C-alpha positions in Angstrom: -2.9 -7.0 -32.1 -0.7 -5.1 -34.6 2.8 -3.5 -33.8 2.5 -1.4 -30.9 2.9 2.4 -31.6 5.7 4.0 -29.5 8.1 1.8 -30.1 8.8 -1.9 -29.4 12.0 -0.9 -27.7 10.3 1.6 -25.3 7.4 -0.7 -24.8 9.6 -4.1 -23.3 11.9 -1.7 -21.7 9.0 -0.2 -20.0 7.8 -3.4 -19.4 11.1 -4.7 -17.8 11.4 -1.6 -15.7 8.0 -1.6 -14.4 8.5 -5.4 -13.3 12.0 -4.8 -11.7 10.3 -1.5 -10.0 7.7 -4.2 -8.1 10.8 -6.6 -6.9 11.0 -9.0 -9.9 14.8 -10.0 -10.8 15.1 -9.4 -14.2 18.6 -9.2 -15.9 20.2 -8.1 -19.0 20.2 -11.3 -20.5 16.3 -11.8 -19.9 16.0 -8.9 -21.6 17.5 -9.5 -24.6 16.1 -12.8 -24.6 12.7 -11.4 -24.5 13.7 -9.1 -27.3 14.8 -12.2 -29.7 11.1 -13.9 -28.4 9.5 -10.7 -29.6 11.2 -11.0 -33.1 10.4 -14.3 -33.5 6.6 -14.6 -32.8 5.9 -11.0 -33.7 2.5 -9.2 -32.6 -0.2 -10.5 -34.7 -1.0 -13.2 -32.1 -1.2 -11.0 -28.7 -1.5 -14.1 -26.6 1.5 -15.6 -28.0 3.2 -12.2 -27.6 1.8 -12.5 -24.1 3.7 -16.2 -23.9 6.9 -15.4 -25.3 7.6 -12.6 -23.1 6.4 -14.3 -19.6 8.9 -17.2 -20.3 11.8 -15.6 -21.3 11.0 -12.7 -18.1 9.5 -14.5 -15.4 11.2 -17.3 -12.6 8.5 -18.2 -10.8 4.6 -19.2 -11.1 3.7 -16.6 -8.6 4.7 -13.9 -10.5 2.3 -14.6 -13.4 -0.5 -12.5 -12.1 1.7 -9.6 -11.5 3.2 -10.3 -15.2 -0.3 -10.2 -16.6 -1.7 -6.8 -15.6 1.4 -4.8 -16.5 1.6 -6.7 -19.9 -1.7 -5.3 -20.4 -0.8 -2.2 -19.9 2.2 -2.0 -22.0 1.0 -4.3 -24.9 -2.7 -3.4 -24.6 -5.6 -4.9 -27.1 -6.5 -2.1 -28.3 -5.8 1.6 -27.7 -8.1 4.5 -27.0 -8.0 8.3 -28.6 -6.2 9.8 -25.1 -7.2 13.0 -25.8 -10.6 11.8 -25.8 -12.8 13.3 -23.4 -14.7 10.8 -21.4 -17.7 12.5 -20.8 -18.1 12.7 -24.4 -17.4 9.1 -24.7 -19.9 7.8 -22.0 -22.0 10.6 -22.3 -23.8 10.2 -18.9 -24.7 6.9 -16.6 -28.1 8.1 -17.0 -28.0 7.8 -20.3 -26.4 4.6 -20.9 -28.6 1.4 -21.2 -27.1 -0.3 -18.5 -30.1 -3.2 -18.5 -29.2 -3.9 -22.4 -25.4 -4.4 -21.5 -26.5 -6.8 -18.6 -28.5 -8.6 -20.7 -25.7 -8.7 -23.6 -23.0 -9.4 -20.5 -25.4 -12.7 -19.6 -25.5 -14.0 -23.2 -21.8 -13.8 -23.3 -21.0 -15.1 -19.6 -23.1 -18.0 -20.7 -21.3 -18.7 -24.1 -17.8 -18.1 -22.5 -16.8 -15.7 -25.4 -14.0 -14.3 -24.3 -13.5 -11.5 -26.9 -17.1 -10.4 -26.5 -16.4 -10.4 -22.6 -13.1 -7.9 -23.6 -15.5 -6.0 -25.7 -18.2 -5.4 -22.9 -15.7 -4.6 -20.4 -14.6 -1.8 -22.9 -18.3 -0.6 -23.1 -19.0 -0.9 -19.7 -15.7 1.1 -18.6 -16.6 3.8 -21.3 -20.2 4.0 -20.3 -19.9 3.6 -16.2 -16.5 4.2 -15.1 -15.8 7.8 -16.1 -15.3 10.7 -13.8 -14.5 14.3 -13.9 -14.8 16.9 -16.2 -11.5 18.8 -16.3 -9.0 17.0 -18.8 -6.4 17.4 -15.9 -8.6 15.4 -13.7 -10.5 13.0 -15.5 -10.3 9.2 -14.6 -11.6 5.5 -15.0 -12.6 3.7 -12.0 -13.4 0.0 -12.2 -14.9 0.3 -8.8 -17.5 2.2 -10.1 -18.2 0.2 -12.8 -18.4 -2.8 -11.2 -20.8 -1.2 -8.7 -23.0 -0.2 -11.4 -23.3 -2.9 -13.8 -23.2 -5.6 -10.8 -22.0 -8.3 -12.7 -22.3 -10.7 -9.4 -26.0 -10.6 -9.8 -25.9 -12.0 -13.1 -25.8 -15.7 -11.8 -29.5 -16.8 -11.9 -29.9 -15.0 -15.0 -26.7 -16.9 -16.8 -27.9 -20.1 -15.0 -31.0 -19.8 -17.0 -30.0 -19.0 -20.5 -27.8 -22.3 -20.1 -30.7 -24.6 -18.4 -32.9 -23.1 -21.9 -29.8 -23.9 -24.3 -29.7 -27.8 -22.8 -33.1 -28.0 -22.7 -33.5 -27.4 -26.3 -30.7 -29.3 -27.1 -31.3 -32.5 -25.5 -35.2 -32.5 -24.2 -36.4 -32.2 -20.5 -33.6 -33.2 -17.8 -35.0 -35.7 -15.5 -33.6 -33.6 -12.4 -33.9 -33.6 -8.8 -31.0 -36.0 -7.9 -27.8 -35.7 -6.4 -26.3 -35.8 -9.6 -28.1 -33.1 -10.8 -27.7 -31.2 -7.6 -23.7 -31.5 -7.7 -24.0 -30.6 -11.8 -25.5 -27.4 -10.5 -22.8 -26.6 -8.0 -20.1 -27.3 -10.8 -22.2 -25.1 -12.9 -22.5 -22.1 -10.9 -18.9 -22.7 -9.9 -17.7 -22.3 -13.3 -20.3 -19.3 -13.8 -18.6 -17.2 -10.9 -15.2 -18.0 -12.7 -16.8 -16.2 -15.9 -17.7 -13.6 -13.9 -14.4 -12.8 -11.9 -12.7 -12.7 -15.3 -14.7 -10.5 -16.4 -14.0 -8.3 -13.3 -10.7 -8.4 -14.0 -11.1 -7.5 -17.7 -12.8 -4.3 -16.4 -9.6 -3.6 -13.6 -7.4 -4.2 -17.0 -9.4 -1.5 -19.1 -9.7 1.0 -16.7 -6.0 1.0 -15.9 -5.2 1.2 -19.4 -7.7 4.3 -20.0 -5.7 5.9 -17.3 -2.7 4.7 -18.5 -3.4 6.6 -21.7 -3.9 10.0 -19.4 -1.5 9.5 -16.7 1.4 7.5 -18.1 1.8 3.9 -18.6 5.0 3.7 -16.2 3.4 5.7 -13.5 0.1 3.4 -13.3 2.4 0.6 -13.7 4.2 1.4 -10.4 1.3 2.6 -8.6 -2.1 0.9 -9.5 -0.7 -2.3 -10.0 -0.9 -4.8 -7.4 2.3 -6.4 -6.6 3.8 -10.0 -6.0 2.0 -11.4 -2.4 5.4 -11.1 -0.8 5.4 -7.0 -1.6 2.0 -6.9 0.1 2.3 -4.3 3.1 1.2 -6.5 6.1 -0.9 -3.1 7.4 -2.4 -2.9 4.5 -3.2 -6.6 3.7 -7.0 -7.6 3.4 -8.0 -10.7 4.2 -7.4 -12.5 0.5 -4.0 -11.1 0.5 -3.6 -12.6 3.9 -4.8 -16.2 2.7 -2.4 -15.6 -0.5 0.2 -15.0 1.7 0.4 -17.8 4.0 1.0 -20.1 0.6 4.0 -18.7 0.8 5.1 -19.6 4.1 6.9 -23.0 3.3 8.8 -22.1 0.1 9.9 -19.3 1.9 10.9 -21.2 5.2 12.7 -24.3 2.5 14.8 -21.2 1.4 15.7 -19.9 4.6 16.7 -23.2 6.2 19.0 -23.9 3.2 20.7 -20.1 3.5 20.8 -21.0 7.2 22.6 -24.1 6.8 25.0 -22.9 4.9 25.7 -20.1 7.2 26.0 -22.6 9.9 28.7 -24.7 7.5 31.1 -21.6 6.9 30.7 -20.5 10.9 31.6 -24.1 12.0 35.2 -23.0 10.3 35.8 -20.5 13.4 38.3 -18.2 13.4 42.3 -18.7 12.9 43.9 -20.3 15.5 47.2 -17.8 15.5 49.1 -19.9 17.4 49.3 -23.0 15.7 49.4 -21.1 12.1 52.7 -19.8 13.5 54.3 -23.0 14.6 53.0 -24.5 11.3 54.8 -21.8 9.5 58.1 -22.6 10.6 58.6 -25.5 7.9 57.8 -22.9 5.1 60.6 -20.3 6.8 57.9 -17.8 8.3 55.2 -17.7 6.0 51.9 -18.9 7.2 50.7 -21.0 3.9 48.4 -22.9 5.7 45.9 -21.3 8.4 44.7 -23.4 11.5 41.2 -22.8 12.4 39.7 -23.4 15.9 36.7 -25.7 15.3 33.2 -24.8 16.9 31.2 -27.0 18.5 27.8 -27.4 16.5 25.8 -26.0 19.0 22.3 -24.8 17.8 20.7 -21.6 19.3 17.3 -21.1 21.0 14.7 -18.5 19.4 12.3 -16.7 21.4 9.2 -15.0 19.8 7.4 -12.5 21.6 4.5 -11.1 19.7 1.6 -8.1 19.6 -1.4 -10.3 17.8 -3.6 -7.0 18.3 -5.4 -4.9 15.7 -3.6 -4.7 12.5 -0.1 -6.0 13.3 -1.8 -9.5 13.6 -1.7 -10.2 10.6 2.3 -9.4 10.4 2.7 -11.7 13.8 0.8 -14.5 12.3 2.5 -14.7 9.2 5.9 -14.8 11.4 4.9 -17.0 13.8 3.7 -19.4 10.9 7.4 -19.0 9.3 9.5 -19.7 12.6 7.4 -22.6 13.1 8.3 -24.1 9.8 12.0 -23.4 10.5 12.3 -25.1 13.7 14.1 -27.8 13.1 17.0 -25.1 12.7 17.2 -24.3 16.5 17.7 -26.0 19.7 14.5 -24.5 21.2 11.7 -22.2 19.9 9.0 -20.8 22.2 6.4 -18.7 21.1 4.7 -15.8 23.5 1.5 -13.5 22.5 0.3 -10.6 24.0 -2.1 -7.6 23.6 -1.8 -6.1 27.3 -0.7 -9.6 29.2 1.6 -12.2 27.9 0.9 -16.3 27.6 3.1 -18.6 25.8 1.5 -20.1 22.5 4.0 -22.3 21.4 1.7 -25.4 21.3 -0.9 -23.2 19.9 1.7 -22.8 16.8 2.5 -26.2 16.3 -0.9 -27.4 16.1 -1.6 -24.4 14.1 0.2 -25.9 10.8 -2.9 -27.9 9.7 -4.6 -24.4 10.0 -3.1 -21.6 9.6 -6.0 -19.3 8.4 -7.6 -20.1 12.0 -4.0 -19.6 13.8 -5.0 -15.9 14.9 -8.7 -16.4 16.3 -7.3 -19.6 17.9 -4.5 -17.9 19.6 -7.1 -14.9 21.0 -9.5 -17.5 22.1 -7.3 -20.1 23.9 -4.7 -17.7 25.6 -5.1 -15.0 28.3 -3.9 -12.0 26.7 -6.0 -9.2 27.5 -6.9 -7.9 31.2 -9.5 -5.1 32.1 -9.0 -3.7 28.8 -8.3 -4.7 25.2 -5.8 -2.6 23.8 -2.5 -3.2 23.3 0.0 -2.4 26.1 3.8 -2.8 25.6 5.1 -1.8 28.8 2.6 -4.2 31.1 3.4 -6.9 28.4 7.1 -6.6 28.3 6.9 -6.3 32.6 5.5 -9.6 32.6 7.4 -11.3 30.7 10.5 -10.5 32.5 9.3 -11.5 35.4 7.2 -14.4 34.5 9.0 -16.2 31.4 12.8 -15.0 32.4 13.9 -18.5 32.3 12.9 -18.7 28.8 16.0 -16.2 27.9 19.5 -17.0 28.1 23.0 -16.2 26.9 22.2 -18.8 23.8 18.8 -16.7 23.1 18.1 -14.4 20.6 14.8 -12.9 20.7 12.5 -11.2 18.3 9.8 -9.0 19.4 7.2 -8.2 16.6 5.0 -5.0 16.9 4.5 -1.4 16.2 5.4 -0.4 19.6 2.2 1.7 20.1 1.6 1.9 23.8 -1.7 3.7 23.7 0.0 6.4 25.8 0.5 3.9 28.5 4.1 3.3 30.4 6.6 1.7 27.7 8.2 0.4 30.8 11.8 0.6 29.3 13.2 -1.0 32.3 11.8 -4.3 31.2 13.3 -4.4 28.0 16.4 -3.5 28.9 16.2 -6.7 31.3 15.0 -8.8 28.6 18.2 -7.6 26.4 20.5 -8.3 29.1 19.7 -11.7 29.5 19.4 -12.5 25.8 22.3 -13.1 23.5 20.3 -10.7 21.2 17.6 -8.8 21.0 15.8 -7.6 17.6 13.0 -5.6 17.1 10.9 -5.9 13.8 8.4 -3.3 12.8 5.7 -3.3 10.5 5.5 0.3 10.1 7.7 2.6 8.2 10.7 4.6 10.2 8.8 7.7 9.5 6.3 7.1 11.8 8.2 5.7 14.5 7.9 7.6 17.5 4.6 9.7 16.4 1.5 9.5 18.3 1.3 6.8 20.5 4.6 5.4 19.5 7.6 5.0 21.4 9.9 3.1 18.8 12.7 5.3 18.7 12.8 4.8 22.7 13.0 1.2 21.9 15.4 1.2 19.5 17.9 3.0 22.0 17.9 -0.2 23.8 17.7 -3.2 21.1 18.3 -3.3 17.5 15.0 -2.2 15.6 14.2 -2.8 12.0 11.2 -2.1 9.6 9.8 -4.9 8.2 6.8 -4.1 6.1 6.1 -7.1 3.8 7.3 -10.8 3.4 10.1 -10.2 1.1 11.7 -8.2 3.8 10.7 -10.6 6.4 12.5 -13.1 4.8 15.4 -11.3 4.0 16.0 -10.0 7.8 15.0 -13.3 9.2 18.0 -14.9 7.0 20.4 -12.0 8.4 19.3 -11.8 11.6 18.6 -15.5 12.8 21.9 -16.8 15.0 23.7 -19.7 13.7 
């Protein structure tokens, strides 16, 4: 890679600003260190440049995938002519020799040739991924490219190439045994890994070409997936939720440390004015040594009331796992789930620590959460909770309600929520929808917000901040 056009400073500051836009904490000191690192390693070896910037800008291993995607935009392997017409480069999908490209791709996958795979990714996007005819609307689609190229179907072809190469080098194998079957599985896993790496190269190339037309900054902010803790709960797919669950334990440890620090500060209590003034007599009436009232170290109680229906289920399940990981911070934790009926799932949450991925299915299978219909009904659920589980809420209890407050046009039962709020120490409602959608359609969020504190909570980062700030000590 040669020195990138447009100025090293502009590329580096653009990279830093894009990473900050995705929530990464990068200070001025790290940016200066990154500049010194670029000065030291230069641009002759692109991977060395990548590693130098990653070492100076990142703080956590989980930030690396995001960094790599943004780096590929600001320090691309090659730079296409932004004024080139994609229709001229690709001509048409029909004229492009897809079969020949697939054969070359299979050979490169079998050889594990990274540079060849990168070149083939560029050819594939140029030949199969272009769409549109007007310069203002032209684009490049990795999804379209991969759908036409279908690299995942090359597994058998690549395996055959590897077997032919092994046979030519070592003669016919003995095969047929358990060891051979095990080796075949390892080989297939490695081929799948190489195919997925090629798919990522195609995505990178498509983003690079789009960035040439629309601007790197815009694409870096809108078309690059962020870190797992920034993924919107309501938009997260199964793979993203699985990745998000891996952050539960680290986040719980961080929050436990923060809560312990808050508890130590709160234990000091408020100033005892009478004793402080009495002590000031020895200093001429100047209160040199404030006397504090000592607080009794009593841990609070926590109750979760979670809507586990539809798209909000992922949000509720993640929060339940997080609270379970924090259970040592409270004297008692009780968890209730509902769709249109309420049932306690505290024991299921505890048993779900060993299998967090199956927690949602286990709750729906073992708990009684639905009546004669399967739609969420907040009014009925709140009323049943206030009637059946009133003993779970007391003056030391903090109640967290998790849900989007969409009642499917049923009665919201505001008196039931008010009864819960009157009994509890505090009630907080965490809503995974953005505030602009509150009380639109069948949502009664603003009506509930008049009775309890309601907060938008759209991703794990916001959840961690809210939990750390709102949990009682």
